[in-house]
DRENDREN-672407 format. One record per residue (C-alpha): z, x, y. Coordinates in steps of 0.25 Angstrom, whole numbers, plus 2048, in hexadecimal, padded with zeros to 3 digits. Example, Ala and Ser with C-alpha at 12.3 -4.5 7.8 and 13.67 -1.06 7.14 Angstrom:
BEGIN
81F8317EE;81D8377FC;
end
This chain:
BEGIN
22FB82261;238B8926C;243B9326A;24EB97273;257BA3276;264BA426E;270BAD26D;270BB6261;27FBB625F;27EBAC253;273BB524C;27ABC224C;287BC5245;28BBD024F;28DBC5259;286BCC264;280BC4270;271BC4271;267BBA273;259BB726D;24EBB2276;248BA926B;250BA525E;24DB9B253;255B97247;24CB9623B;24FB8C230;241B8A229;234B90227;22CB8622F;235B8923B;231B97239;223B95239;224B8C246;22CB9724D;222BA1249;216B9924E;21DB9825B;223BA525D;21CBAF254;218BB8260;227BBB262;22EBC625B;237BC1250;246BC424D;24BBBE240;25BBBC23F;263BB7233;271BB7236;271BC423F;27ABCB236;273BD8237;26EBD8245;272BDE253;26BBD825E;26ABE3269;263BDA274;25FBCC277;253BC926D;246BC5273;23FBC3265;23FBB525E;24CBB4256;24ABAC249;258BA9242;254BA8233;25BB9C22D;251B99221;259B93215;257B91206;259B981F9;24FB961ED;253B9B1DF;249B9E1D4;24EBA31C7;246BAC1BE;24ABB21B0;252BBE1B6;255BBB1C4;257BB11CF;24DBB11DB;253BAC1E8;24ABA91F4;254BA8200;250BA320E;252BAE218;25CBA6220;266BA5215;274BAC216;274BB820D;283BB7209;282BA9206;276BAC1FD;27EBB61F6;289BAC1F4;27FBA11EF;279BAB1E5;287BAD1DF;28AB9E1DE;27CB9C1D7;27FBA81CD;274BB11D2;27BBBE1D5;276BCB1DB;278BC91EA;287BCA1EA;288BD91EF;281BD31FB;28BBC91FE;290BC720D;284BCE213;282BC6220;275BC0224;269BB821E;260BBA212;255BBC21B;25CBC9221;25FBCE213;251BD5210;250BDA21E;25CBE321D;25BBE420D;26ABE020E;273BE8204;282BEA200;28ABF01F5;27EBF61ED;275BEA1EE;269BE71F8;260BDB1FA;254BE31F5;259BE31E7;258BD41E7;24CBD11F0;240BCC1EA;238BC61F6;23ABC4205;232BB920C;230BBB21B;228BB5227;220BBF22F;222BBC23D;216BC4241;20CBBB239;213BAF235;211BB2226;21BBB121B;21DBBE213;222BC1205;229BCE203;22CBD41F5;238BDD1F4;230BEA1F5;228BE5201;236BE3208;238BF2208;247BF1206;24FBFD20A;25DBFF20E;260BF4218;251BF421A;244BEC217;236BEA21C;23CBDE224;242BE922E;235BEF230;227BEA22F;22BBDC22B;236BDB236;22FBCF23C;231BC722F;23BBBB22D;240BBB21F;23EBAD219;244BAF20C;249BBA202;247BB91F3;252BC01EB;251BC31DC;25FBC31D6;25FBC81C7;266BC01BD;26BBCD1B6;276BD01C1;27EBDC1C2;289BDF1CC;286BEA1D6;294BF11D8;290BFF1DD;296BFE1EB;2A4BFE1F0;2AEBF41EC;2A4BED1E2;2A6BF91D8;2B4BF41D5;2AFBE71D0;2AABED1C3;29DBEA1BB;2A2BDC1B7;2A2BD71C5;29CBC91C7;292BC71D3;29DBBE1D9;2A7BC91D9;29DBD31DF;29ABC81EA;2A9BC71ED;2ACBD61EE;2A0BD81F7;2A4BCC200;2B3BD2200;2AEBE0203;2A5BDB20E;2AFBD2215;2B9BDD215;2B0BE721B;2A7BDF224;2ABBD7230;2A6BC8230;29CBC723B;2A1BB923E;2AEBC0242;2AABCE247;29BBCF24B;293BD9243;286BDB23C;28CBE122F;289BF022C;283BF5239;27EC02233;276C05226;27CC0F21C;274C1C21F;26CC23215;26CC32216;266C3D20D;26FC40201;272C4E206;277C49213;280C3F20C;286C4A203;289C5320F;290C47216;298C4520A;29DC5320A;2A2C51218;2A7C43215;2AAC41207;2ADC32208;2A0C2F20D;299C24205;28CC28200;282C1F1F8;275C231F1;269C1D1F7;25BC211F4;258C2F1EE;25DC3A1F7;263C30200;272C2B202;278C20209;285C21212;28FC17216;28CC14224;29AC0D226;2A1C19220;29AC2222A;29EC19236;2ACC18231;2AEC27230;2A7C2923D;2B4C22243;2ACC17248;2B4C0B242;2B9C0224E;2B0C09258;2ACBFF263;2A1BFE26E;2A4BF1276;2A5BE626D;29FBED261;2A7BF5257;2A6BFC24A;2AEBF3240;2BBBF923C;2BABF622D;2ABBF822B;2A5C03234;297BFF230;299BF2238;298BF1247;29FBE424C;29FBDC258;2AEBDB25D;2AABD0267;2A1BD1273;299BDD26D;28BBDE273;27FBE426C;280BF1275;28FBF2270;28ABF2261;27EBFB264;286C0626B;291C05260;286C07255;280C1325D;28EC1925E;291C1724F;283C1D24B;285C29254;293C2C24F;28FC2B240;283C34243;28BC3E24A;296C3F23F;28DC3E232;27FC41236;27BC33231;274C2923A;277C1B238;26CC10238;270C0223C;26FBF7231;270BEC23C;263BE7241;262BE9250;25ABDF258;256BE2267;24EBD9271;241BDC26A;245BDC25C;24ABE6252;250BF3258;259BFE253;266C05258;25FC10260;256C07267;261BFD26A;26AC0826F;25FC0E278;25EC0027F;26CC01283;26BC0E28A;
end
């Protein structure tokens, strides 16, 4: 089996031009085994739909695009168990569960990307996280060629975090098993969902989530972006209270005991950064949490813009933003500081 160099434009929603030295699109598990047997000595980068990636340089590792497909449903007394292949589209899965009358995922509608990416990031929105439903993750360990089954506890889910960002970062997600309880209750604690009322149906929640996201977030097919660029920062509650004294409109949400979560988009907006541009990259004029490619943006443009946003927010509020977008350099995963250092 021989692999060839390829452009990564089709595999990143930012629409930034970068190349991979070796790339393969994965359609079945036998193909994965053959690729591993031939190229296991190469470092691995797994890509789904590239909706949470920023390629900061040409990629020298082997790029595998996960397109594994299939959904298997097992019904038990109090729940449905869904085993979903890693290459399935996440939003299409949410739509399918509603058609099949298996609600629960509606708050996570329109989150871009694949099912395989969902546990890596522990995707979440409007008061719901993947961790609430995840029962098992099946992965392929690129270092050993072995298949591993992870319980939810072993996945070490956190806020936009999991074991797959750390010691298991060289794993390719083969499938995710979700448990959807039959005793469904709507989750309406966030923003525009509250006005729906306790009698809201799953379809109504789904439609409100979709309408809200479409009103706030640019379509990557029209304006290149990777969704929320920064995480909502966590600070000690005393700091959050002090900030609210100075900025009474600052949204603050409870996190773990003694810790509060702030709205990163609000901080960026109040720092006067909406519409700021560096080259072809800009802060979105409607949703400050999103950095966009206005056309012809380079990775350097996006990195310098992100650095400017982080610096300004820290100067004004004393809060340091951390990117939510995964940054991929020539040798693999990197971070904003390392990527900016490579530019200077």
